[in-house]
Every structure is written in C-alpha cells, then in structure tokens.
N, C-alpha and C positions, 0 to 999 in steps of 0.2 A: 273959037280957035280953042284948041282941045290941047288941052296941058301935058303935062307929061301925065303917065297915070301913077294913081293910088299904088302905096305898099303899106300893106300891114307891118305894124312893128314882128320880127320874129318872140312867139312867145319861148317863155327861158320857166323853168318851175322853180326858181330860186327865191323873187318878188312874190309867187301865186302861194308858194306854203308860208312867207310869211305873212303872209296877209291869213291866212285859216288858221295859222298859230295865233295870232294873235285876236281873231274873233273868237276862237275856240276859248283863250285865255279872258277874254270879261265875260264871257257866258257863264263861267266855272270859278270865277272869283272869287265871287261870297261866299261860295258851299267850300270852297278849299282852304278860305281866309275864316270861316271857323274852323275850321280843322289842325288849322295852324299850321298855314300853307304858306312860308317864304315871301312866295310869290303873285300873293290874292295880293288883289288890290285891292283900294281903300282904305277903313282906318285900320286902328290894330284891331289883334284878332281877342274876341272874349272869349274867356277862360269856362270850356266844357261844364254842362250840370253832370253832378254828380251822380253814376246811373244807378235804377235800384236796386233795393236788395233781393235777392233771388230767393223767389217761395219758396217752404220746405216741401221737401217731397214727400206727396202721397202717401198713407204707409198703405199697405200691401193689403188685398179686402182676407178678412178672418178665415181661415183655415186650408190655405193656399201653401201647398208644402214646395214648392221652388220661388215663393216670393225673396228677393236677398235682404238679410238680415237689416232691421231701423235702427239705424247709429242714436241710442237713445238720448247724446246730447243736441240734434235734428227736431224731437217730440216735441210738441209747445209741452209747457210747464201746464202742472194738474190745477183745475181753479179750488182758490183756496175755500177752506170751510166754511161753511154759515157761521157765524154770530148768533149766538141767542143773546136775546139781554138779561141780563145780570133780574137774579131771583127764580130763574125760571126753568123747568127741566124737558126730555124730549117727552111726548106723553106718550104713556107707557111703558115707559122705564122703569115705574118701580111704584111701589105704595107709598103712600104719606104718614103710614101708620104701622106699628107691628100686630097690632090686630085685626089690623085687616090684612096684609099678611099673611095673616096663621090661617086667617077666612081662606084664603083663597089657597092653598095647596091641601087643607084639609076639607076642601067641598068635593072630592072624591074616594074620601077612605072612608072608612066606615069600621068600628070597632076596635080592636085589638091595632090594625095597621095605621091607628091614628098614632100609637106612641114606639111602634115598634116597624121594623120591615117582613114581611108576611113574605107567603106564597103568593098572596091574591095581589099583592102592593112590593112587589122587590126590591125597593130605594127605599132612601131617607133623605127626607126635603125637612128645610130650615132655612128663616127667614136670616138675611145678614144687612147691615146694615151697611150702604153704600156713603162711601167717607164721601166727605166735601158736601153733599144736599141732607136735607132731611127724608131721605125718602130707604126705602127698606126693598128688595129683592132675596126671591124665592131663589134658592141652590140644593138643587137635585142631584141626589148623589146614587148609585147603586149599589148594595149591599153586598159582599161575599156571603154572607151567611143571615138565614134568614129565620122565620119562625113559622111552623107547620106544623097541621094538626098530624098530620100523616107519620111525620121526625115524633113531635114533641110529646104527645099522647102515648108511645108507646114504649118511649121511652122511659114516661114518669110511670106509667103502665108496668112496666117491667121491674121499676127501681121499689114501687111497694110495694107488689105481690113477692120480691127474694126478701124486702126484710118484713113483712109482715111473715112469714115464713120460716124466717131467722130468728125471729122473736120465742114464738111457737118451739121452737127444739129445745131443751136442755143437754147447756154444753156437758155439765157434771154428770148428770147420769151416763149420758152419753160416753163418758170418758171412761168412767169404772168400768162400765159394764166393757167395753173395748180391751180393757189395759189392764182386765183385772184378771190373774191367770186362770183364776176357780166359774168362770164364768164358762158357761154352758153354753151362748151364742157366735161367743165372739174369743172360744181357744184354743181356734185353728191359729186364729187372726196374731194372737193374744202371746203363747207358747209361754215359754218359762217367763216372761216377764215385758220389759220393755222390748219392744220391735220399733227399732229409732231409722230413718234413711239412711241420715248421716251420724258419724261416730261421735258419741257424749264428748262436750268439750273438756281440755285438760287444767279448765280452773273451774275450780270452787268459787270466787266473787266475782258476783257482776262486775264492771266496772261505771263505774258510779259518772263519771265523765262522757261516756260514751253516750248513759242512758239518758243524760238531761239535754245534754247534744242532737241526741235523733228527739227531744218533746219539742228543742227550742223552731230546727226545720218543720215539723207536723206542724207546729201550729203558725210558721210563717207560708204552709202550702193553703191552711183556710183564710187566713189574708188574701192571698192572694186568688182566692173566690171571692171576697169582699171586695177586692179592690177590682173585681176583672170589670167591671163597667168604666174605668178609666185606665186599665192597664191595655187593652184593648184595644182594635180599629175605631178611632170614633166613626166611619160611615155603616158600619154597621148598626148602631145604635146601641143606646148603654143598655137599654133592659134584653136585648137580644146576647151582649155579651155573658153580664149575668147568668143568664137561661143555662148556654151552651158550659161554659165553666161548671156550673151547677149542679146543670144536670148528668153530668161527667163524674162532677164527687161524689152525686147522691146515688149515681148506679155504681160507682168502682164499692165504695161502703154495703150498700145491700147484698151486693154479690160477695163478699169477702168475708159480709161475718152468715151468711148460709151457709159457705163452703166450711170455715171454721169451725163454725156452732155443731155442724152435721161429721165430720170427724173427727174434731176434737182430740187433737190431739194437745198432751199437754208439754210444756214450754224447758226448754232444759235445765234451767235454775231446779227444775224439781228430779231431774237422776243426778246425781250427785254423787261423793262416794262416800259412804255413811256411816265409815266402818270410824273413823273421828269423831262423829257428832254427837254433841253432850241430847239430854230432855230436851233444854229451850231449842236447841234446831229442832226436832221433833214435833217439837209441839208447834214451830212454827211452820214447819213445812204440812202439816198439819192444816193449820186454817188456812194456805195458803190454796191444796188443793179440795176446799171446798169453796173458793169463789170461781165465777165463771173467765176471768179471764186466766185463768191460771191452763185453761182446756181449750186456747186457740193460739194455737202458736202456727197450725195450718193455713194461711198464709198470713207472712206477717199484711196486716192495715197500715202501719206509716206506710211500711215502703211504697204498699201499690195506690194511696192519698199522694204523697209527696209524688208517683210518676203520673199518675191521675190528672193530678192539673200541673206539670210541668209539661207532661207530652201536649195537655189541649193550649198551656200557651204557642208552643213550638210549632201547631198547629196550626191556629189560627192567623197566628202572623205571617207564616210560610203562605197558606193556600190566600190571603187579602195582596201579599206583591205579588204572587203570581195573578190575578183575577188583574189585578191593577195594569198589567205590563209592567210593570217597574224592574229595569233593568239592574236593579241592587235584589232581587228575587232571590239570586245562590246567597249572598251570607243572609238572608231567616234560614235555609239549612244550616247551618253554622250553628242554632238553636238548639235543634237536637242533640248534638252532643253536650252539648250544656243541659239541657234533661235528662240526658244518660249520666253525666257523671253528679250529677244532685242525686237520685235515683241510686245510686250504684252507693254513694257517701252515705244515704239515712238505710241504707239497707248493710254495709261494714258495722254502721254503730248499735243496730241491735242485735248484731251475731258480739258487737263487744260487749252489752250487757247484757247478757247470756237469755235475754228472750225468746231468738228465734234459732235454727238453724239455717247452713247457708241454703237449703235447698228452699225454705219459705221465705228469704227474700228476695230468688230471684224467681221464685213463683209470683212471688209478690208484684216483684218489677212488672215481668211478661205484662201480669193481668191490668194492672193499672196501667202500662203502657197503647197496648192496643183498646181501651176506653178512652183513654185519654186523646189518640190518632182518630176513634172513629167517631163518636159524636162528633168533634167541629163538619167531620170530611160528608157526614148524613144531614149536618144543616147548611154546607154549601151546595149540594145536589141540588137540595128544595130548593135554593134559590136560582143556582143554575134552571131547575126546570119551570121558574116560578117567569124568568125572564122570556125562554123560548114558548109560554101558552100564546095560541093566538087572543089574540086582541089585550096584552100586557100593558101595562104602560112603561115605553121605553125611554133609559134615563141618557142622560148624556156619553160620553165613554169618560172615565176617567186618566189625568196627565198620569205622569210617573209620580212617586209616592214622595211626600215632603211640600208638593207642590200644591197648594191652594188657592185658584182662580176665584176671583169676585167681579161684580158689574164694580161699574164705575158711573157713578152722579153724581155733578152736580150743575156750579152755574156756568153752561157752555160747555159742558164736559159728557161726554158719553163714551167709554170706552170699556176696561177690562184691568185689573190691578190684580197681583198675586207675592205671596208670601213663602217662602222654603226656607 
C-alpha cells in the first residue's frame, strides 16, 4: 500500500545561521577567552603576559649623512672602565724614579741641548711627579727662544770687539783735542769753544736726589739681568733667559762705551757760568776734566742700559704669549709703554743731575731699546727655524698661558691634571 508522499521540511535560514554561529563560537571560544572576550566559553580568562621591551634601534652606519639623528637616551650605556688592582699602574705610563726619567729624555740630546733649548732641539723637557703614585713622567714644551751658534756667536763677538775697541780709546785725549779751540785738527769743529747740541742748563748745581734715584734705577736694571732666569717664561729654560738678557745688556754697554769714548763730549756739569767761581771750583773742575767719565756724555749709558733690559723683558714676554697662542697676548703689549716710561724717567733724572743733555738721553733710549727688542727677536727666529728644519723633534702644542697640564698616574687612575 502506498502511503502518502514524503515531504521535506521547508528550509529556513534562521536555524542554520544559529547552528553555524554556535560552531564558530565553540571553535573560537578559547582564543577569545584569552583575549578577555566576555562571550568566551570555559574558565575565567587568564591575564595576558607582558609584551617584551622593544630593542633599541641600531645606530646608523658611520659616515651616512642621511641617517636620522640618534637619541642619546636610546644609546646603550658605555662599559665601565677597568679597575686595576690597588698599587698597580698602567705599564708604560711613567718611570719609577726621577733618574730614569731624566736618562730617558736626555738620551736623544747632546752637549748644550741637555741644559738649554737649542736650535738643534728647540724644546725643553723636564721630569714631573705624577700625583697619586710613585711615578715620574716627561713633560716637553716648545721654547719661544733658543740658543743658536748663528745668533749667539755674532752677538758675543760683536760685544767683545766693541768693548775692546772702547778700551783702547782714550776719551780724555780725544776730548781735549775735540774741544780745544787751539787744536789744529779740530779747529773747525771746536770753533771758539764748546759746541754743544743742546743749550747750556740754567742751573749750576746738580740735583743730588735725581742723581741718587737714577743710580737706584740703574742698579735695578742690573738686578733684572741677574734675576732673568726666574723673571722670564720658564718654558725657555733658565740658561736661555739669562743668555738673552745678558747678551742684550753686554752688547748695549760695549756699543755705548765705544760711541761715548770716541765722541768724547764733556758732561753739562763742565759747562757752567764761571764768573762767580772760586779757586776751589776751578780746582774741582780741573780734577774732573782729567777723568774719563767726564768725557762720555754722548750718549747716556744709564739710560741705554735701563732701556735695553726693560725692552728685553717686554719683548720676551710678548713673544712667549704670541707664540703660545694665548688670548691675553694683547696684555703683554702693555709692557712696552711700561718700558718706555721707566727708560724715560731714567733719562729725565740724568738731565736733572747735570750728567747729560736731553739729546744724550734720547739717543741712549733709542739705542738701548733697539738692542733690547732685537736680541730676543733674533733668538725667537732661531727657535722657529729650528722647529721647521727637517727631522726636528716636534713638541706637543702649548695651551693657554698659566695652564700647566701634567699626567696623573695613580692606583687605578690614568689621566691629566692641571693648574692655573
């Protein structure tokens, strides 16, 4: 018997979509639950693990001009310096004794260069104690002035020749021949009597206070020569400083004596109004005219000596400041007005003391100043020439004046220390 035909239920999308959604929920439930999905199935969601810290960006390759700037905060910290055991110093950072240090820097020096900066070795070296440990280190500094045979020998030979020629000249005999109106050889020059470059002074008595003060300044100039090893820049070396100022003073004295004894001009004190003189005054003048010093008025030796030493000091300090690249080199130029004032004061005092005419002191000021400037300059040019010659040892450049940098070696310490 055939029953009624079978009929399939009519499909509707609602139950099918619900069934599909349920399957998807069961399949994705654990993952969503891990992410904190409230519709997840199963136990309570577990906390999410912390995200790893991002790695710092790699530094750009060196020399890349298009690389973005790196933030200093993102750069890894530098490794800590190595710690040395107590009582040990880095190898090769110094010497354990001063004798070994001196032997090391004197190994490449010969003769005079061991005690002074020379053209062959235009620098000075010394051993300094490194604070913090029993170690010594070599400190080498280029010298602004050096000793050189091409400079020192001509200066010393010239001073010696001028001094010898001056010693062989008799100023009294030359003076009497120059200023005696009855002299046949000098009658045209002498004329009727005293031919002076300046008018006679209106005073007959010398200023004794001015004379004594001029002698004090003159003595101070020679004291400056003796103290020049400590009064001039130390990087030149004490022997170089003494040689420079001593040569300037010696050359000045030799040239001045040769000129003064050859010209043989009497001092102003010998030319006075003799109408009121007594027999004793004439006797004093007669005795004074027999002395060599009376006939050496032109030019002033006191003024030229003070000028040579004062300008030598000013030139040496100025050369040192300029050579070291010191920003305060302009202040060293103020030493020249100071040298001018001291030399001018000495000349004025000599005029008041009736020892010289104004022309005598001005010529002495000029001659001494030229020698005081020229001698240190010649030694500085020798230093520059020594540095530029092939194979010359090159010293480390200097820093600003007054700043001394020295090595610092100690337990676990290696660096620099300075004072200013």
